[in-house]
C-alpha positions as CSV (number, residue, x, y, z in Angstrom):
1,M,0.0,0.5,0.0
2,G,1.6,3.4,-1.0
3,L,1.8,6.0,0.9
4,F,-1.7,7.7,-0.4
5,S,-3.4,4.5,0.3
6,K,-2.5,4.6,4.1
7,L,-3.3,8.5,4.4
8,F,-6.8,8.3,3.0
9,H,-7.3,5.2,4.9
10,R,-6.3,5.8,7.7
11,K,-8.0,9.3,7.6
12,H,-10.9,8.1,6.7
13,R,-10.8,5.5,9.9
14,A,-10.6,8.5,11.7
15,E,-14.2,10.7,10.2
16,H,-16.0,7.4,10.4
17,P,-18.6,7.0,13.4
18,L,-17.0,4.2,15.5
19,C,-18.6,1.2,15.6
20,S,-18.8,-1.8,18.2
21,V,-19.2,-5.5,17.0
22,I,-20.7,-7.3,19.1
23,V,-19.5,-11.6,18.9
24,A,-22.0,-14.0,19.5
25,A,-19.9,-16.6,20.4
26,A,-21.7,-18.2,23.7
27,G,-23.7,-20.9,22.1
28,S,-24.1,-25.1,23.7
29,S,-23.5,-26.3,19.8
30,S,-25.8,-28.8,20.4
31,R,-26.2,-29.8,17.1
32,M,-22.6,-30.8,16.4
33,G,-22.6,-33.4,18.8
34,G,-21.2,-31.2,22.2
35,E,-17.8,-29.9,19.8
36,N,-17.8,-26.7,20.3
37,K,-17.8,-25.9,16.9
38,L,-16.2,-22.3,17.1
39,M,-13.4,-24.2,17.8
40,Q,-13.5,-26.5,14.9
41,P,-10.6,-26.4,12.1
42,L,-11.5,-25.1,8.8
43,N,-8.9,-25.6,6.9
44,G,-6.6,-26.0,9.5
45,I,-7.9,-22.4,11.8
46,P,-10.9,-22.2,14.1
47,V,-13.7,-21.3,12.8
48,L,-13.6,-18.3,15.7
49,A,-10.9,-17.3,14.2
50,H,-12.0,-16.7,10.8
51,T,-14.6,-14.9,11.6
52,L,-12.0,-12.7,14.0
53,M,-9.6,-11.8,10.8
54,A,-12.9,-10.8,9.0
55,L,-13.6,-8.1,11.7
56,N,-10.0,-6.9,12.3
57,A,-9.8,-6.2,8.1
58,S,-12.6,-4.6,8.0
59,E,-12.2,-0.6,7.3
60,L,-15.0,0.1,9.3
61,A,-15.2,-1.9,12.5
62,D,-13.8,-0.4,15.6
63,E,-13.9,-2.2,18.9
64,I,-14.2,-6.5,18.8
65,V,-16.3,-7.9,22.2
66,V,-16.5,-11.6,22.2
67,A,-19.6,-13.2,23.8
68,A,-18.1,-16.7,25.7
69,R,-18.8,-19.5,27.8
70,E,-17.2,-19.0,31.0
71,E,-14.8,-22.3,29.7
72,D,-13.7,-20.5,26.5
73,L,-12.8,-17.5,28.0
74,L,-9.0,-18.1,28.1
75,A,-9.3,-20.3,25.1
76,F,-10.7,-17.3,22.9
77,G,-8.5,-15.0,23.9
78,D,-5.6,-16.5,22.9
79,L,-7.2,-16.7,19.2
80,C,-6.6,-13.2,19.3
81,R,-3.1,-13.0,20.4
82,I,-2.4,-16.4,18.1
83,Y,-4.5,-14.8,14.7
84,G,-3.2,-11.3,15.3
85,I,-6.1,-9.4,15.6
86,T,-4.9,-6.0,16.5
87,K,-8.0,-4.1,17.0
88,P,-9.5,-3.0,20.4
89,A,-10.2,-7.2,21.7
90,K,-12.7,-8.2,24.6
91,I,-13.6,-11.4,25.9
92,V,-16.3,-11.7,28.4
93,R,-18.9,-13.3,29.8
94,G,-21.7,-14.3,28.1
95,G,-25.7,-15.7,29.1
96,D,-27.9,-18.4,28.8
97,T,-29.8,-16.9,25.6
98,R,-29.0,-15.0,22.7
99,L,-30.4,-11.9,23.8
100,E,-29.0,-12.2,27.9
101,S,-25.3,-12.5,25.6
102,V,-25.7,-9.9,23.3
103,Y,-26.7,-7.7,26.2
104,L,-23.9,-8.5,28.1
105,A,-21.9,-7.8,25.9
106,S,-23.0,-4.4,25.2
107,L,-22.4,-3.1,28.0
108,E,-18.6,-3.7,27.8
109,C,-18.5,-1.7,24.2
110,R,-17.4,1.3,24.2
111,E,-19.4,4.6,26.1
112,D,-18.8,6.2,23.0
113,A,-19.5,3.6,20.2
114,A,-22.6,5.2,17.9
115,F,-23.0,2.1,16.5
116,L,-23.1,-1.7,17.8
117,A,-23.1,-4.4,15.4
118,V,-24.4,-8.2,16.6
119,H,-22.1,-10.6,14.5
120,D,-22.2,-14.5,15.1
121,G,-18.9,-16.1,15.8
122,A,-19.8,-19.1,13.8
123,R,-20.0,-16.9,10.6
124,P,-16.3,-17.3,9.7
125,L,-17.0,-16.1,5.6
126,A,-18.6,-12.5,5.9
127,S,-16.3,-10.6,3.6
128,P,-15.1,-7.7,5.5
129,E,-16.4,-5.9,2.1
130,L,-19.8,-7.3,3.3
131,I,-19.1,-6.4,7.1
132,D,-18.3,-2.5,5.9
133,R,-21.3,-2.8,3.4
134,T,-23.4,-3.3,5.7
135,I,-21.9,-1.1,8.9
136,A,-22.0,1.4,6.1
137,L,-26.1,1.7,5.4
138,A,-26.2,1.7,9.0
139,H,-24.4,4.6,8.9
140,R,-27.1,6.3,6.7
141,T,-30.1,4.2,8.2
142,N,-30.1,3.4,12.0
143,A,-30.2,0.0,11.0
144,A,-28.9,-2.2,8.6
145,A,-28.5,-6.0,8.0
146,P,-27.6,-8.2,5.0
147,A,-29.6,-10.9,2.7
148,V,-29.6,-12.9,0.4
149,P,-32.8,-13.9,-1.6
150,V,-34.3,-17.3,-0.1
151,K,-33.9,-19.7,-2.7
152,D,-36.8,-22.4,-1.5
153,T,-40.3,-22.8,-1.8
154,I,-41.6,-21.5,2.2
155,K,-44.8,-23.5,3.2
156,I,-46.2,-22.3,6.5
157,V,-47.3,-25.7,8.5
158,R,-49.1,-26.3,11.8
159,D,-49.5,-29.5,13.4
160,G,-48.3,-31.0,10.2
161,R,-50.7,-29.8,7.5
162,V,-49.7,-26.7,4.9
163,E,-51.0,-23.6,5.2
164,S,-50.3,-21.6,3.3
165,T,-47.1,-20.3,0.4
166,P,-46.0,-17.1,0.8
167,D,-44.7,-15.3,-1.9
168,R,-41.1,-16.7,-2.4
169,E,-40.0,-12.8,-4.3
170,C,-41.0,-11.0,-0.5
171,L,-38.5,-13.4,0.9
172,R,-34.8,-13.1,2.1
173,A,-33.2,-15.1,5.0
174,V,-31.3,-12.4,6.4
175,Q,-27.2,-12.5,8.1
176,T,-24.8,-10.7,10.2
177,P,-23.9,-8.3,10.8
178,Q,-26.4,-6.7,11.6
179,V,-25.8,-2.8,12.8
180,F,-28.0,-0.4,14.5
181,D,-27.4,2.9,15.9
182,A,-26.6,2.0,19.7
183,A,-28.9,4.6,22.4
184,L,-31.5,2.5,19.3
185,F,-30.3,-0.4,20.5
186,R,-29.8,-0.6,23.5
187,A,-33.3,0.9,23.9
188,A,-34.4,-2.6,22.0
189,L,-32.2,-4.9,24.0
190,E,-33.7,-3.3,27.3
191,S,-37.8,-3.5,26.1
192,A,-37.0,-6.9,25.3
193,R,-35.1,-8.1,28.5
194,T,-38.2,-6.4,30.3
195,A,-40.5,-8.3,28.0
196,G,-39.2,-11.6,28.6
197,E,-39.2,-11.9,24.5
198,A,-37.1,-15.0,23.2
199,I,-35.3,-13.3,20.5
200,T,-32.9,-14.7,18.7
201,D,-32.5,-12.5,15.3
202,D,-31.2,-9.2,15.9
203,C,-33.3,-7.4,14.3
204,S,-35.7,-8.7,15.7
205,A,-35.9,-6.8,19.2
206,V,-35.5,-3.3,17.0
207,E,-38.2,-4.1,15.0
208,R,-40.9,-5.1,18.0
209,I,-40.5,-1.4,19.0
210,G,-41.2,-0.3,15.9
211,K,-38.3,0.3,13.6
212,A,-37.5,-0.5,10.2
213,I,-34.5,-2.2,9.5
214,Y,-33.0,-1.7,5.9
215,L,-31.7,-4.8,4.6
216,T,-28.4,-4.8,1.7
217,D,-26.9,-7.3,-0.2
218,G,-25.7,-10.4,2.0
219,S,-23.8,-13.5,0.5
220,Y,-24.8,-16.6,-0.3
221,E,-21.0,-17.8,1.2
222,N,-21.4,-16.0,4.4
223,I,-23.0,-19.8,5.8
224,K,-24.3,-19.6,9.8
225,I,-21.9,-23.0,10.8
226,T,-24.6,-24.9,12.6
227,T,-23.9,-28.9,11.5
228,P,-21.2,-31.0,10.6
229,E,-21.5,-30.3,7.0
230,D,-21.6,-26.7,7.1
231,L,-18.0,-27.3,7.6
232,L,-17.5,-29.4,4.1
233,L,-19.5,-26.6,2.9
234,A,-17.4,-23.6,3.8
235,A,-14.1,-25.4,3.3
236,G,-14.8,-26.1,-0.1
237,I,-16.2,-22.3,-0.5
238,L,-13.0,-21.5,1.1
239,Q,-10.9,-23.9,-1.5
240,Q,-12.4,-21.8,-4.5
241,R,-11.6,-18.3,-2.9
242,E,-7.9,-19.7,-3.2
243,V,-8.4,-21.3,-6.4
244,Q,-9.4,-17.6,-7.7
245,P,-7.6,-14.7,-9.4
């Protein structure tokens, strides 16, 4: 990178609103047979390390706060050191639910953060460009997420019987990172916690207080590692990236 490019990127980083990224990494990995999916090797590197390296390479993500299970605190801290995470990073104890984990992590984010993002620790293939595109949209709209069109026909089912078939053209599969104005998101988290809502998607917390979410183009490569088959798919995607010019 030349001197001009270095100065440009340094100036760009200094001028954008500060964004803290919460990494949701306190799940039980129940569908991985009890193995911690975030520590599973993906082309020789733990899944979570891929996620952290993408955030570290992002231009618009300024701080990383990882919500972890207590037994993973030291191991996740070691990942930051081993894989050269140079941005300010904290590993904090999460809760029993995603909502509680994100809430606890939000308390550890910088007080002057203008935006809070939430990213799944198990989405190791989100590119820095996708991360930055989503944060940039949130700068303009206060609430943004990446999404992709749904490929399959979806059925709404009750007691094994199909009730209806939504128009696929209107359906999107929402991914992370999901990015919000910090004050808005904290208010949404407090409201959901007070109501005892079971929130599994961070956009839902903001939607339930009547605020609009705006979508940007996601990527079909930005998969979430949930089962052993997902690891095989992710490995194939990484190998394909390596051979592309």
